[in-house]
N, C-alpha and C positions, 0 to 999 in steps of 0.2 A: 788721465786728462778728462776724458769724456765722462767717467764716473764722478770727477770732482764737479763738473758743470751740472750733473744731474741732481747731486745732493745740494749744491747750492741753490738750484730752482726750486727744490722742495723747501728749503730753509725760508726762501723769501715767500713762497706760497704760504707757509704756516704763519709767518709774520703777518702777513695782508690780512688773513682771516682771523688773527687772534681778536677775541672779544666779541666775535659776531655771535649773537643770539640765535637760537632756532625759531624761524618762522617771524623774526623781528624785521621792521623796515630797515634797520641799520644792516642787518646781515643781508638781506635782499640787495641792497643798494650796493654793498661790497661785492657781491656776487656779479652784480652788472658790470661793475667796474673791472673785475678781474677777466670777465669775459671780453671786454673792450680791449685789455691789454694783451690778451691770448690772440686777438684777431689784427693786432697791429694798428689800432685806431688810438694811436698816441695822443693826437692833439684833442680827441674827445675826451680822453682820460684827464688830461691837463685842464682843460676847461671844466670839467665836473668835479675835480678834487682841489685845485689850487686856491680858489677863492676863500674856503674855509678850512685848509688844512691847518691841523693843530696837533695831531698825534704822530707817533712813530710809525703807525700804519700808513697814514697819509703820506708821509716823507718818504717812505720806502717805495709807495705807490708811484709817487711823481719822479722819484729818482729812476725807477725802471721805465717810466714813461718818456722821460728827457733823454735816456740811453737810446731808447728805440728811436725816438725822433731824430736823434743824431746819426742813426744808421748802425748802431753797435748794440743790438740786443745782447742780452747777456750769454745766450748760448753761441750767437755769432762771434763775438769777441774773443771768447775762450777757443773757438775753432780755429780763428785767424792765428792766435798765438802758437796752437798745437801744430798747424800745418807750416807755418813760417819757420819754426825751430827745426823742421827736417830739411831746409834748404842746405845746400852744400858750398864748400868753397868760401866759408866765412862770410856768407851774405844773408845770415838769418834776419838781421835787423832790416837789411834792405829789403828783404822779401815781405817782412811784416809791414814796412812803410807802403810798399806796393799795393798790398792787399787791403790795408786800411784806407788808403786814399781813394780806392775805387768805391768805398762806402760813403765818401764825405760829401757834404753839400756845404753852401755858403754859411749855413747856420750851425753847422756840426760843433765847432768850438765852442760856441755860446751855450749849445745844449749840453755838451759834456761838462762844462764848467758848472752849469745849474744842477746837473745831476750829481755832481760830487758834493755840492753845497747842501743838497737834501740829504745824502747819505750822512754827511758829517754832523746833521741836526740829530741824528741817532746815535752816532758813537763818539762825536765830538773829536778830541785829539787822541783817543785811545790807540788808533792804528800806528802810531809812531812813538808811543810812550813805552819804552822798554821795560818800565817797571810794572807794567799791568799784563796779566795773564788773560788773553782773550777767550769768551766763549765760543762756542761753534757759530752761533749766528753772528757775533760780532766779526769773526775771522772771515766769514764769506762777504760781509759788507765791506770790510777793509780790502779783500781782494778786489771787488767791484771798484772801489775808489782807485786802488792801484792801476788796474787795467784801463780805467776811463782816463787817468793821467798820462799813462804811456800812449794810449791811442792819440790823445791830443797832440803829443809831440811827432807823432807819426803822421798825422793829418796836416800839421803845420808845414813839415817839409814837403809834403804833397803841395801845399800852397805855393811854395817858393820854387817850384821846378816847373817846367813844361812837360817834361817826359820822365816820369818817375822810374820808367824801365832801366835808366842809365844807371841807377844805383846797383842794380844787379847785373848789368850787361858788362861783359868783361872784354868787348871787342873794341874798346876805346872810343865808343860813341860819347859826344860831348852835348850837354844841354846849356845852352848859352844863358838861359835865364838862371839855372841854378848857379852858374858861375857868378853872374852879376848880383845875385842875392847873397852869395856868401861874401862878396866883395863889400856890399852895402852893410852887411852886419859886422864885418871887420872894420870897416870904416867908422860906423857909429860907435864900436866898442873901443878902439884904438887910436882912431884919429887918422890911420894911414891904410894903404891898400897895398898888399904884397904882390898880388897878381898883375903882372904888366899887361895882361889882355884886357883889364878893366879900365875904363876911362871914366872918371867921375865929372858932373857938371858942377857948376855952382849951386849953393843952398839959397832957398827963398822961403821965407815964413808964409804959411798958408793957415787959415782958421776955417773949418767946417762950421756952417751957421747953425745947424740942427744940433751938433754935440757941443759947440763952442769949445772946440779942442784944437790947439795950434800945433803944428808940425813943421819940420824943415823938409821942403820938397826938393828932391834931386833926382838925377837920372844917372844909370851907369850904362856905358855903351860897351858892348862886347861884339866883336864881328860885325860892326856896322849896324847892330840892333840897339834900340834904346829901351831901357826898362826903369819904370818909375818906381821911387821909394819914399817913404814918409820917415823921417827921423823923429823921434820922440824928444821933449825936453830932458834936461838932466835930471836923473832920479834922485829924489830927496834924500834916499838913504846911501846909495852908492856913488852919486855924482857922476855916473854914466850915462851915455844915451844908447838907444838900441833902434830898430826898425818896427814900427808898427805893422802887425800882420793884416794884409790887405787883400781884398779879392776883386777884380776888375776894376774899372774906372768910374768915377762919378763926378758931378759939378760940386762945388763948394758949398752950394745952398740947398742941394737936395740929394739924400742917399737914394732916393727912388729912381735916380737917373743911371743908376748903375749898370754898366754895359761891359762888353768885352774889352780886354786890354789893348787890342789894336786901334781903338779910337783915341785920337791924340789931342785934338784942338779944344782947349777949354777944359779939359777932363784931368783928373787928378788920379793917382793910385787911390783906391777908396778903401779906408779903414773897416774892418768888420765890427770893430766896437762903435756903435751908433748911440751909446749912452751919453745923456747931458748930465748924468749923475757924477759930480766931480769925486765922491768918495770911492768910485769904481775905476781902479787904475786902467791904464791902457793895456790891452792885449798885445804884449810885444814878443817878438821872435825869441829873444833870449829867455824870457820868463817861461815860455811855455816849452821850449826846448831844453832848459836847463832845470829851473824850478819844477815844473810839473814832472819831468822825467825822474829826477831825484825824489820827489816826494811819492810818485808812483812806486818807484823801486822800494823804499822803505816801507810803504803800506804791505806791498806783495811779500816782502821778506818776513814782516810781521805776521802773515797770516796764511800764506799759500802753502801748498803741499810741496814736497821736494821735488816732484816732476815739473811743476808750474815754475819753480823758483830756477831749476836747471835751464827751462827754456828762456826765460828772461836774462839769466846770466849769459846766454849765448849772444843776446843783442847787446848788452853792454860791452862785451868782449870786443865785438866789431867796432865799436866807437872807440874805445880805449886804446886798442892797438894803434891806431893811427897818431897817437900821442907818446907811443913807446911805453904806454901802460898796460896794466893787466888786470883782470877780474880778482886775482890773488893778492893784488897789492893791498896794504893796510887801509889805505883811503881810496875807495872807487867812486867818490862823488864825482859826477860829471859837471865840467866847467864849460864856460861859453867858448874858451879857446879849444877844448876837446871837440865841441861841436863844428868849430869852423875848420879844424884840421880834418874831422870826418868828411865834412862835405867837400872840402878841397881834393881831398883823395879821390873823390867820385868824379872829378873833371880833369 
């Protein structure tokens, strides 16, 4: 695993310096950018490269910078996977979620999404095209895409719980927010709530002024505590709803009012998607927990070494077992119901 991370870092370094002339201003400029990356000055790298980005080297630089800004430098993320896979008692994925969440910030999901976008500018859909034999550099980029997507899933689960440690705690500890979040997702997905501990409120449509996005605002009460959620409109493709991923609370007219969730009056669960671009779909719980996870697995399976794949398989087995499924099944695609069953098993 460590050898894999080292080789990968060398590949990216080689790609970044491709085409740099000896003593040219372009070569010196690239050297400065690489030094900023090495020092962890990711915002400076983004400001320096993004306005004029047009080459594969630019895109790889930006992808690495956004990964770092998200709290997941390439060496760190592979280290998290490796150490989490050594957890015992079938809690490998829970351990990964716990470690990944400790690195996240309110912008992590957006940053990881942008990083994947830049990586795909270089490899396009080659990571999941089974007819294509990947080169060494492409395999490493696909590995980064896969790890970024799996990390997005872990970070999202961190958003919907108050105490991530309950996922790996076998003492029967309960997280009321995780329970409420699972109920909200189930309600959005199926229209019913199977957990009698969850009491839903009525739905009221609300529109956030800055993004011009409308949601159904509702709350779930568990053990006397109210937790607010935003249900999306019906998806154009599936006809289903989901819960928007939120962080803290804010007023409807300004995301800059984002505050702690304990504030209640005239504040609503605040979506992390602040974009008014209608072509940019909402960042929803099921899309990140399901689509990102499955896409990440596809990319990892297409590119990773056997030891990395083995580690990831342990994560998936932990999720599948709660639905009576196995990593050895013909179809191991994760579904929304698999995620609901997994989260329910933790409470």
